[in-house]
PDB file of N, CA, C and O in Angstrom:
ATOM      1  N   MET A   1      83.968 104.226  84.081  1.00  0.00           N
ATOM      2  CA  MET A   1      84.853 103.517  84.982  1.00  0.00           C
ATOM      3  C   MET A   1      85.850 104.467  85.645  1.00  0.00           C
ATOM      4  O   MET A   1      86.157 104.300  86.826  1.00  0.00           O
ATOM      5  N   GLU A   2      86.366 105.465  84.909  1.00  0.00           N
ATOM      6  CA  GLU A   2      87.397 106.344  85.457  1.00  0.00           C
ATOM      7  C   GLU A   2      86.955 107.027  86.737  1.00  0.00           C
ATOM      8  O   GLU A   2      87.704 107.047  87.713  1.00  0.00           O
ATOM      9  N   ASN A   3      85.766 107.580  86.754  1.00  0.00           N
ATOM     10  CA  ASN A   3      85.304 108.284  87.939  1.00  0.00           C
ATOM     11  C   ASN A   3      85.200 107.335  89.125  1.00  0.00           C
ATOM     12  O   ASN A   3      85.530 107.710  90.250  1.00  0.00           O
ATOM     13  N   ASN A   4      84.746 106.112  88.884  1.00  0.00           N
ATOM     14  CA  ASN A   4      84.629 105.114  89.929  1.00  0.00           C
ATOM     15  C   ASN A   4      86.002 104.742  90.496  1.00  0.00           C
ATOM     16  O   ASN A   4      86.155 104.627  91.712  1.00  0.00           O
ATOM     17  N   ILE A   5      86.986 104.557  89.642  1.00  0.00           N
ATOM     18  CA  ILE A   5      88.313 104.173  90.116  1.00  0.00           C
ATOM     19  C   ILE A   5      88.971 105.334  90.866  1.00  0.00           C
ATOM     20  O   ILE A   5      89.721 105.106  91.815  1.00  0.00           O
ATOM     21  N   ILE A   6      88.704 106.553  90.459  1.00  0.00           N
ATOM     22  CA  ILE A   6      89.247 107.713  91.167  1.00  0.00           C
ATOM     23  C   ILE A   6      88.689 107.766  92.584  1.00  0.00           C
ATOM     24  O   ILE A   6      89.422 108.046  93.533  1.00  0.00           O
ATOM     25  N   THR A   7      87.407 107.501  92.728  1.00  0.00           N
ATOM     26  CA  THR A   7      86.783 107.455  94.051  1.00  0.00           C
ATOM     27  C   THR A   7      87.422 106.361  94.898  1.00  0.00           C
ATOM     28  O   THR A   7      87.649 106.551  96.093  1.00  0.00           O
ATOM     29  N   LYS A   8      87.707 105.234  94.291  1.00  0.00           N
ATOM     30  CA  LYS A   8      88.339 104.129  95.016  1.00  0.00           C
ATOM     31  C   LYS A   8      89.760 104.496  95.445  1.00  0.00           C
ATOM     32  O   LYS A   8      90.180 104.157  96.551  1.00  0.00           O
ATOM     33  N   PHE A   9      90.499 105.185  94.577  1.00  0.00           N
ATOM     34  CA  PHE A   9      91.843 105.628  94.952  1.00  0.00           C
ATOM     35  C   PHE A   9      91.790 106.620  96.106  1.00  0.00           C
ATOM     36  O   PHE A   9      92.667 106.611  96.970  1.00  0.00           O
ATOM     37  N   LYS A  10      90.784 107.467  96.129  1.00  0.00           N
ATOM     38  CA  LYS A  10      90.627 108.403  97.237  1.00  0.00           C
ATOM     39  C   LYS A  10      90.390 107.638  98.536  1.00  0.00           C
ATOM     40  O   LYS A  10      90.948 107.992  99.575  1.00  0.00           O
ATOM     41  N   THR A  11      89.578 106.607  98.486  1.00  0.00           N
ATOM     42  CA  THR A  11      89.329 105.759  99.656  1.00  0.00           C
ATOM     43  C   THR A  11      90.629 105.099 100.125  1.00  0.00           C
ATOM     44  O   THR A  11      90.901 105.040 101.324  1.00  0.00           O
ATOM     45  N   ILE A  12      91.420 104.609  99.189  1.00  0.00           N
ATOM     46  CA  ILE A  12      92.707 103.985  99.521  1.00  0.00           C
ATOM     47  C   ILE A  12      93.628 105.006 100.180  1.00  0.00           C
ATOM     48  O   ILE A  12      94.255 104.714 101.198  1.00  0.00           O
ATOM     49  N   TYR A  13      93.710 106.201  99.602  1.00  0.00           N
ATOM     50  CA  TYR A  13      94.551 107.248 100.178  1.00  0.00           C
ATOM     51  C   TYR A  13      94.127 107.575 101.611  1.00  0.00           C
ATOM     52  O   TYR A  13      94.972 107.682 102.499  1.00  0.00           O
ATOM     53  N   LEU A  14      92.843 107.732 101.833  1.00  0.00           N
ATOM     54  CA  LEU A  14      92.355 108.061 103.180  1.00  0.00           C
ATOM     55  C   LEU A  14      92.661 106.947 104.172  1.00  0.00           C
ATOM     56  O   LEU A  14      92.945 107.214 105.339  1.00  0.00           O
ATOM     57  N   GLN A  15      92.606 105.705 103.714  1.00  0.00           N
ATOM     58  CA  GLN A  15      92.942 104.583 104.594  1.00  0.00           C
ATOM     59  C   GLN A  15      94.434 104.586 104.918  1.00  0.00           C
ATOM     60  O   GLN A  15      94.815 104.353 106.065  1.00  0.00           O
ATOM     61  N   VAL A  16      95.272 104.843 103.938  1.00  0.00           N
ATOM     62  CA  VAL A  16      96.726 104.929 104.164  1.00  0.00           C
ATOM     63  C   VAL A  16      97.016 106.037 105.175  1.00  0.00           C
ATOM     64  O   VAL A  16      97.770 105.837 106.127  1.00  0.00           O
ATOM     65  N   LYS A  17      96.418 107.192 104.964  1.00  0.00           N
ATOM     66  CA  LYS A  17      96.638 108.337 105.859  1.00  0.00           C
ATOM     67  C   LYS A  17      96.214 108.010 107.288  1.00  0.00           C
ATOM     68  O   LYS A  17      96.909 108.372 108.237  1.00  0.00           O
ATOM     69  N   LYS A  18      95.093 107.336 107.447  1.00  0.00           N
ATOM     70  CA  LYS A  18      94.586 106.977 108.773  1.00  0.00           C
ATOM     71  C   LYS A  18      95.469 105.930 109.453  1.00  0.00           C
ATOM     72  O   LYS A  18      95.764 106.044 110.642  1.00  0.00           O
ATOM     73  N   GLU A  19      95.889 104.915 108.704  1.00  0.00           N
ATOM     74  CA  GLU A  19      96.619 103.792 109.295  1.00  0.00           C
ATOM     75  C   GLU A  19      98.128 104.028 109.411  1.00  0.00           C
ATOM     76  O   GLU A  19      98.760 103.543 110.350  1.00  0.00           O
ATOM     77  N   LYS A  20      98.701 104.765 108.471  1.00  0.00           N
ATOM     78  CA  LYS A  20     100.158 104.927 108.436  1.00  0.00           C
ATOM     79  C   LYS A  20     100.629 106.339 108.753  1.00  0.00           C
ATOM     80  O   LYS A  20     101.725 106.528 109.281  1.00  0.00           O
ATOM     81  N   GLY A  21      99.809 107.325 108.433  1.00  0.00           N
ATOM     82  CA  GLY A  21     100.210 108.708 108.638  1.00  0.00           C
ATOM     83  C   GLY A  21     100.147 109.486 107.343  1.00  0.00           C
ATOM     84  O   GLY A  21      99.831 108.933 106.290  1.00  0.00           O
ATOM     85  N   PRO A  22     100.449 110.772 107.423  1.00  0.00           N
ATOM     86  CA  PRO A  22     100.322 111.630 106.242  1.00  0.00           C
ATOM     87  C   PRO A  22     101.326 111.268 105.144  1.00  0.00           C
ATOM     88  O   PRO A  22     102.390 110.706 105.403  1.00  0.00           O
ATOM     89  N   CYS A  23     100.952 111.605 103.932  1.00  0.00           N
ATOM     90  CA  CYS A  23     101.823 111.414 102.768  1.00  0.00           C
ATOM     91  C   CYS A  23     102.236 112.783 102.256  1.00  0.00           C
ATOM     92  O   CYS A  23     101.426 113.709 102.203  1.00  0.00           O
ATOM     93  N   ASN A  24     103.489 112.901 101.885  1.00  0.00           N
ATOM     94  CA  ASN A  24     103.947 114.120 101.224  1.00  0.00           C
ATOM     95  C   ASN A  24     103.370 114.185  99.813  1.00  0.00           C
ATOM     96  O   ASN A  24     103.080 115.259  99.287  1.00  0.00           O
ATOM     97  N   LEU A  25     103.212 112.998  99.214  1.00  0.00           N
ATOM     98  CA  LEU A  25     102.693 112.902  97.858  1.00  0.00           C
ATOM     99  C   LEU A  25     101.982 111.570  97.707  1.00  0.00           C
ATOM    100  O   LEU A  25     102.542 110.527  98.043  1.00  0.00           O
ATOM    101  N   PHE A  26     100.775 111.594  97.215  1.00  0.00           N
ATOM    102  CA  PHE A  26     100.034 110.389  96.845  1.00  0.00           C
ATOM    103  C   PHE A  26      99.422 110.707  95.492  1.00  0.00           C
ATOM    104  O   PHE A  26      98.406 111.395  95.399  1.00  0.00           O
ATOM    105  N   MET A  27     100.050 110.201  94.458  1.00  0.00           N
ATOM    106  CA  MET A  27      99.675 110.583  93.107  1.00  0.00           C
ATOM    107  C   MET A  27      99.262 109.349  92.310  1.00  0.00           C
ATOM    108  O   MET A  27      99.937 108.320  92.333  1.00  0.00           O
ATOM    109  N   VAL A  28      98.152 109.474  91.613  1.00  0.00           N
ATOM    110  CA  VAL A  28      97.685 108.430  90.711  1.00  0.00           C
ATOM    111  C   VAL A  28      97.652 109.050  89.327  1.00  0.00           C
ATOM    112  O   VAL A  28      96.937 110.022  89.080  1.00  0.00           O
ATOM    113  N   LEU A  29      98.428 108.479  88.438  1.00  0.00           N
ATOM    114  CA  LEU A  29      98.551 109.028  87.090  1.00  0.00           C
ATOM    115  C   LEU A  29      98.057 108.030  86.061  1.00  0.00           C
ATOM    116  O   LEU A  29      98.453 106.864  86.081  1.00  0.00           O
ATOM    117  N   LYS A  30      97.202 108.475  85.171  1.00  0.00           N
ATOM    118  CA  LYS A  30      96.799 107.636  84.047  1.00  0.00           C
ATOM    119  C   LYS A  30      97.804 107.875  82.938  1.00  0.00           C
ATOM    120  O   LYS A  30      98.061 109.014  82.550  1.00  0.00           O
ATOM    121  N   MET A  31      98.365 106.794  82.435  1.00  0.00           N
ATOM    122  CA  MET A  31      99.425 106.916  81.433  1.00  0.00           C
ATOM    123  C   MET A  31      98.924 107.668  80.192  1.00  0.00           C
ATOM    124  O   MET A  31      99.461 108.721  79.847  1.00  0.00           O
ATOM    125  N   ASP A  32      97.920 107.143  79.537  1.00  0.00           N
ATOM    126  CA  ASP A  32      97.263 107.828  78.420  1.00  0.00           C
ATOM    127  C   ASP A  32      96.002 107.054  78.060  1.00  0.00           C
ATOM    128  O   ASP A  32      95.766 105.965  78.583  1.00  0.00           O
ATOM    129  N   GLU A  33      95.213 107.604  77.189  1.00  0.00           N
ATOM    130  CA  GLU A  33      93.948 106.965  76.865  1.00  0.00           C
ATOM    131  C   GLU A  33      94.103 105.726  75.989  1.00  0.00           C
ATOM    132  O   GLU A  33      93.148 104.969  75.815  1.00  0.00           O
ATOM    133  N   TYR A  34      95.286 105.514  75.442  1.00  0.00           N
ATOM    134  CA  TYR A  34      95.499 104.364  74.568  1.00  0.00           C
ATOM    135  C   TYR A  34      95.920 103.126  75.342  1.00  0.00           C
ATOM    136  O   TYR A  34      95.466 102.023  75.038  1.00  0.00           O
ATOM    137  N   THR A  35      96.783 103.294  76.340  1.00  0.00           N
ATOM    138  CA  THR A  35      97.242 102.131  77.109  1.00  0.00           C
ATOM    139  C   THR A  35      96.335 101.843  78.294  1.00  0.00           C
ATOM    140  O   THR A  35      96.305 100.714  78.785  1.00  0.00           O
ATOM    141  N   ASP A  36      95.598 102.837  78.761  1.00  0.00           N
ATOM    142  CA  ASP A  36      94.650 102.698  79.867  1.00  0.00           C
ATOM    143  C   ASP A  36      95.305 102.058  81.095  1.00  0.00           C
ATOM    144  O   ASP A  36      94.733 101.164  81.718  1.00  0.00           O
ATOM    145  N   LYS A  37      96.488 102.516  81.429  1.00  0.00           N
ATOM    146  CA  LYS A  37      97.224 102.029  82.604  1.00  0.00           C
ATOM    147  C   LYS A  37      97.400 103.167  83.596  1.00  0.00           C
ATOM    148  O   LYS A  37      97.483 104.334  83.212  1.00  0.00           O
ATOM    149  N   TRP A  38      97.455 102.815  84.876  1.00  0.00           N
ATOM    150  CA  TRP A  38      97.623 103.780  85.963  1.00  0.00           C
ATOM    151  C   TRP A  38      98.935 103.515  86.686  1.00  0.00           C
ATOM    152  O   TRP A  38      99.379 102.370  86.774  1.00  0.00           O
ATOM    153  N   SER A  39      99.550 104.557  87.196  1.00  0.00           N
ATOM    154  CA  SER A  39     100.732 104.452  88.053  1.00  0.00           C
ATOM    155  C   SER A  39     100.421 105.136  89.372  1.00  0.00           C
ATOM    156  O   SER A  39      99.719 106.146  89.409  1.00  0.00           O
ATOM    157  N   ILE A  40     100.947 104.579  90.454  1.00  0.00           N
ATOM    158  CA  ILE A  40     100.764 105.162  91.784  1.00  0.00           C
ATOM    159  C   ILE A  40     102.135 105.562  92.307  1.00  0.00           C
ATOM    160  O   ILE A  40     103.073 104.765  92.298  1.00  0.00           O
ATOM    161  N   ILE A  41     102.243 106.805  92.761  1.00  0.00           N
ATOM    162  CA  ILE A  41     103.490 107.309  93.327  1.00  0.00           C
ATOM    163  C   ILE A  41     103.179 107.806  94.737  1.00  0.00           C
ATOM    164  O   ILE A  41     102.281 108.624  94.937  1.00  0.00           O
ATOM    165  N   ILE A  42     103.935 107.298  95.709  1.00  0.00           N
ATOM    166  CA  ILE A  42     103.725 107.684  97.105  1.00  0.00           C
ATOM    167  C   ILE A  42     105.048 108.119  97.703  1.00  0.00           C
ATOM    168  O   ILE A  42     106.067 107.444  97.554  1.00  0.00           O
ATOM    169  N   SER A  43     105.020 109.249  98.379  1.00  0.00           N
ATOM    170  CA  SER A  43     106.160 109.729  99.147  1.00  0.00           C
ATOM    171  C   SER A  43     105.667 110.066 100.549  1.00  0.00           C
ATOM    172  O   SER A  43     104.712 110.825 100.718  1.00  0.00           O
ATOM    173  N   ALA A  44     106.333 109.489 101.559  1.00  0.00           N
ATOM    174  CA  ALA A  44     105.944 109.747 102.942  1.00  0.00           C
ATOM    175  C   ALA A  44     107.143 109.533 103.850  1.00  0.00           C
ATOM    176  O   ALA A  44     108.011 108.708 103.564  1.00  0.00           O
ATOM    177  N   ASN A  45     107.185 110.275 104.937  1.00  0.00           N
ATOM    178  CA  ASN A  45     108.293 110.144 105.887  1.00  0.00           C
ATOM    179  C   ASN A  45     108.350 108.766 106.534  1.00  0.00           C
ATOM    180  O   ASN A  45     109.419 108.332 106.963  1.00  0.00           O
ATOM    181  N   TRP A  46     107.217 108.073 106.611  1.00  0.00           N
ATOM    182  CA  TRP A  46     107.183 106.756 107.253  1.00  0.00           C
ATOM    183  C   TRP A  46     107.624 105.629 106.317  1.00  0.00           C
ATOM    184  O   TRP A  46     107.713 104.477 106.743  1.00  0.00           O
ATOM    185  N   ILE A  47     107.899 105.942 105.056  1.00  0.00           N
ATOM    186  CA  ILE A  47     108.447 104.951 104.127  1.00  0.00           C
ATOM    187  C   ILE A  47     109.965 105.076 104.163  1.00  0.00           C
ATOM    188  O   ILE A  47     110.524 106.139 103.890  1.00  0.00           O
ATOM    189  N   THR A  48     110.615 103.979 104.502  1.00  0.00           N
ATOM    190  CA  THR A  48     112.078 103.971 104.587  1.00  0.00           C
ATOM    191  C   THR A  48     112.647 102.881 103.681  1.00  0.00           C
ATOM    192  O   THR A  48     111.915 102.044 103.152  1.00  0.00           O
ATOM    193  N   GLN A  49     113.934 102.912 103.520  1.00  0.00           N
ATOM    194  CA  GLN A  49     114.613 101.871 102.751  1.00  0.00           C
ATOM    195  C   GLN A  49     114.373 100.499 103.399  1.00  0.00           C
ATOM    196  O   GLN A  49     114.251  99.488 102.708  1.00  0.00           O
ATOM    197  N   GLU A  50     114.309 100.485 104.718  1.00  0.00           N
ATOM    198  CA  GLU A  50     114.151  99.231 105.451  1.00  0.00           C
ATOM    199  C   GLU A  50     112.741  98.645 105.361  1.00  0.00           C
ATOM    200  O   GLU A  50     112.580  97.426 105.426  1.00  0.00           O
ATOM    201  N   ASN A  51     111.716  99.492 105.213  1.00  0.00           N
ATOM    202  CA  ASN A  51     110.354  98.959 105.209  1.00  0.00           C
ATOM    203  C   ASN A  51     109.650  99.071 103.852  1.00  0.00           C
ATOM    204  O   ASN A  51     108.438  98.872 103.773  1.00  0.00           O
ATOM    205  N   LYS A  52     110.378  99.380 102.802  1.00  0.00           N
ATOM    206  CA  LYS A  52     109.731  99.609 101.510  1.00  0.00           C
ATOM    207  C   LYS A  52     109.023  98.370 100.970  1.00  0.00           C
ATOM    208  O   LYS A  52     107.988  98.499 100.316  1.00  0.00           O
ATOM    209  N   LYS A  53     109.552  97.172 101.226  1.00  0.00           N
ATOM    210  CA  LYS A  53     108.869  95.958 100.777  1.00  0.00           C
ATOM    211  C   LYS A  53     107.563  95.759 101.543  1.00  0.00           C
ATOM    212  O   LYS A  53     106.545  95.383 100.962  1.00  0.00           O
ATOM    213  N   GLU A  54     107.601  96.011 102.836  1.00  0.00           N
ATOM    214  CA  GLU A  54     106.397  95.915 103.674  1.00  0.00           C
ATOM    215  C   GLU A  54     105.346  96.920 103.224  1.00  0.00           C
ATOM    216  O   GLU A  54     104.164  96.587 103.143  1.00  0.00           O
ATOM    217  N   VAL A  55     105.763  98.135 102.934  1.00  0.00           N
ATOM    218  CA  VAL A  55     104.834  99.174 102.486  1.00  0.00           C
ATOM    219  C   VAL A  55     104.252  98.798 101.125  1.00  0.00           C
ATOM    220  O   VAL A  55     103.057  98.980 100.889  1.00  0.00           O
ATOM    221  N   PHE A  56     105.088  98.276 100.236  1.00  0.00           N
ATOM    222  CA  PHE A  56     104.609  97.840  98.925  1.00  0.00           C
ATOM    223  C   PHE A  56     103.523  96.776  99.082  1.00  0.00           C
ATOM    224  O   PHE A  56     102.475  96.854  98.441  1.00  0.00           O
ATOM    225  N   GLN A  57     103.774  95.785  99.933  1.00  0.00           N
ATOM    226  CA  GLN A  57     102.786  94.732 100.166  1.00  0.00           C
ATOM    227  C   GLN A  57     101.506  95.295 100.791  1.00  0.00           C
ATOM    228  O   GLN A  57     100.407  94.853 100.460  1.00  0.00           O
ATOM    229  N   TYR A  58     101.646  96.248 101.673  1.00  0.00           N
ATOM    230  CA  TYR A  58     100.503  96.913 102.294  1.00  0.00           C
ATOM    231  C   TYR A  58      99.648  97.599 101.228  1.00  0.00           C
ATOM    232  O   TYR A  58      98.425  97.457 101.229  1.00  0.00           O
ATOM    233  N   ILE A  59     100.282  98.339 100.322  1.00  0.00           N
ATOM    234  CA  ILE A  59      99.562  99.044  99.258  1.00  0.00           C
ATOM    235  C   ILE A  59      98.908  98.038  98.311  1.00  0.00           C
ATOM    236  O   ILE A  59      97.760  98.225  97.907  1.00  0.00           O
ATOM    237  N   VAL A  60      99.618  96.993  97.961  1.00  0.00           N
ATOM    238  CA  VAL A  60      99.044  95.955  97.098  1.00  0.00           C
ATOM    239  C   VAL A  60      97.798  95.355  97.750  1.00  0.00           C
ATOM    240  O   VAL A  60      96.795  95.123  97.075  1.00  0.00           O
ATOM    241  N   GLY A  61      97.857  95.106  99.043  1.00  0.00           N
ATOM    242  CA  GLY A  61      96.704  94.580  99.766  1.00  0.00           C
ATOM    243  C   GLY A  61      95.514  95.529  99.709  1.00  0.00           C
ATOM    244  O   GLY A  61      94.380  95.097  99.507  1.00  0.00           O
ATOM    245  N   LEU A  62      95.772  96.814  99.886  1.00  0.00           N
ATOM    246  CA  LEU A  62      94.701  97.804  99.798  1.00  0.00           C
ATOM    247  C   LEU A  62      94.094  97.842  98.398  1.00  0.00           C
ATOM    248  O   LEU A  62      92.877  97.940  98.240  1.00  0.00           O
ATOM    249  N   LEU A  63      94.944  97.763  97.399  1.00  0.00           N
ATOM    250  CA  LEU A  63      94.450  97.764  96.022  1.00  0.00           C
ATOM    251  C   LEU A  63      93.560  96.548  95.774  1.00  0.00           C
ATOM    252  O   LEU A  63      92.479  96.673  95.198  1.00  0.00           O
ATOM    253  N   LYS A  64      94.013  95.383  96.206  1.00  0.00           N
ATOM    254  CA  LYS A  64      93.232  94.154  96.011  1.00  0.00           C
ATOM    255  C   LYS A  64      91.913  94.200  96.773  1.00  0.00           C
ATOM    256  O   LYS A  64      90.908  93.665  96.304  1.00  0.00           O
ATOM    257  N   ASN A  65      91.906  94.831  97.939  1.00  0.00           N
ATOM    258  CA  ASN A  65      90.689  94.903  98.748  1.00  0.00           C
ATOM    259  C   ASN A  65      89.691  95.940  98.246  1.00  0.00           C
ATOM    260  O   ASN A  65      88.498  95.838  98.534  1.00  0.00           O
ATOM    261  N   ASN A  66      90.161  96.931  97.502  1.00  0.00           N
ATOM    262  CA  ASN A  66      89.295  98.038  97.093  1.00  0.00           C
ATOM    263  C   ASN A  66      88.972  98.078  95.608  1.00  0.00           C
ATOM    264  O   ASN A  66      88.010  98.727  95.198  1.00  0.00           O
ATOM    265  N   LEU A  67      89.770  97.387  94.798  1.00  0.00           N
ATOM    266  CA  LEU A  67      89.565  97.416  93.356  1.00  0.00           C
ATOM    267  C   LEU A  67      89.154  96.040  92.852  1.00  0.00           C
ATOM    268  O   LEU A  67      89.457  95.021  93.473  1.00  0.00           O
ATOM    269  N   THR A  68      88.469  96.026  91.735  1.00  0.00           N
ATOM    270  CA  THR A  68      88.122  94.754  91.102  1.00  0.00           C
ATOM    271  C   THR A  68      89.388  94.188  90.452  1.00  0.00           C
ATOM    272  O   THR A  68      90.336  94.932  90.201  1.00  0.00           O
ATOM    273  N   PRO A  69      89.412  92.885  90.177  1.00  0.00           N
ATOM    274  CA  PRO A  69      90.577  92.324  89.469  1.00  0.00           C
ATOM    275  C   PRO A  69      90.850  93.028  88.143  1.00  0.00           C
ATOM    276  O   PRO A  69      92.008  93.207  87.766  1.00  0.00           O
ATOM    277  N   GLU A  70      89.806  93.425  87.439  1.00  0.00           N
ATOM    278  CA  GLU A  70      89.983  94.136  86.177  1.00  0.00           C
ATOM    279  C   GLU A  70      90.675  95.483  86.402  1.00  0.00           C
ATOM    280  O   GLU A  70      91.580  95.853  85.654  1.00  0.00           O
ATOM    281  N   GLU A  71      90.245  96.215  87.439  1.00  0.00           N
ATOM    282  CA  GLU A  71      90.857  97.506  87.754  1.00  0.00           C
ATOM    283  C   GLU A  71      92.297  97.325  88.210  1.00  0.00           C
ATOM    284  O   GLU A  71      93.172  98.103  87.827  1.00  0.00           O
ATOM    285  N   THR A  72      92.548  96.310  89.020  1.00  0.00           N
ATOM    286  CA  THR A  72      93.902  96.047  89.512  1.00  0.00           C
ATOM    287  C   THR A  72      94.851  95.757  88.360  1.00  0.00           C
ATOM    288  O   THR A  72      96.017  96.149  88.402  1.00  0.00           O
ATOM    289  N   SER A  73      94.366  95.079  87.339  1.00  0.00           N
ATOM    290  CA  SER A  73      95.236  94.725  86.203  1.00  0.00           C
ATOM    291  C   SER A  73      95.656  95.949  85.404  1.00  0.00           C
ATOM    292  O   SER A  73      96.566  95.859  84.579  1.00  0.00           O
ATOM    293  N   THR A  74      95.016  97.085  85.629  1.00  0.00           N
ATOM    294  CA  THR A  74      95.380  98.293  84.876  1.00  0.00           C
ATOM    295  C   THR A  74      96.447  99.122  85.579  1.00  0.00           C
ATOM    296  O   THR A  74      96.809 100.200  85.108  1.00  0.00           O
ATOM    297  N   ILE A  75      96.949  98.624  86.704  1.00  0.00           N
ATOM    298  CA  ILE A  75      97.963  99.368  87.466  1.00  0.00           C
ATOM    299  C   ILE A  75      99.329  98.777  87.212  1.00  0.00           C
ATOM    300  O   ILE A  75     100.322  99.259  87.759  1.00  0.00           O
TER     301      ILE A  75
END
């Protein structure tokens, strides 16, 4: 499953880059092998204090469109 989800995260990153612009940082971190949870960290000049809720919803939408419900629950 890990390799498959990594490929999906790469697809999500490429879509973000195409639709919103470059990211200074797009990081997906697996917490550890025991909790099997992932964290996503994004830093980009186009993310501002004013649009952070919109960007969050945008990312959530991409996750839901690209990941299975089981994979989404691990984030």
